[in-house]
N, C-alpha and C positions, 0 to 999 in steps of 0.2 A: 670624816666624811660617812653622816647618816645612810641607808638607801633610800629616804625621803630627797634629799639634799639630792638639786640639781646641778650640774659644772653650768654656766650657763656664759654673754659676755653679751659685752654693752656696745651699741655702735649709735657713733653720735657726731653728726656734722658739721663742719663748722656752723654753714647757712644757715642751723633751727640753733645754733650754742649759744651765736653772737649777738641775737638780742635779745637771750637770757642777762647777755653777764652785760652788757650795754646799761643796761635796764635798774640792775643790781648796786655795780660799779657807778655807775653816772646821772645814780636819783640824786643824791648829796651833792649840791652845790659845792664844797668846799673839801669833797672829796676826788668835784672832779677840778680842780685845779690842784690839787694837789697833786694829783695824775702828771699832769701837765706841765706843770715846775718839778715834775722830777723827769720828765721820760727828756724835754730839754735838756737839764743838765746831766745827762745821761748820752745825749748827745753830742754836746758838745766838748763832754768829758773824750766820748769815743772819737773826735773827728780831732784834738789835741793831741791825743796819743798817736791816732795814723801820720800826723802832722811831722814826727817826731823821729818816725820814722821812715819819708821817706816819701811813703804811699802813699798820699795827694801832699797835690803843692801852701806852697801858707801862700794868704789871702794880703797879709804884707800889699 
């Protein structure tokens, strides 16, 4: 590293970055819907896995 370059750190707080991510990620309706479906699918898969392991009761 040259003498003119300085090392530093970046500090980002969640309350500052989430609005930016939300605006960028969910500005298009098709992206928003794809994320909702993806998140729901992940949740269902996780629930089924936990049920198979007996960690949560079956909903039958």
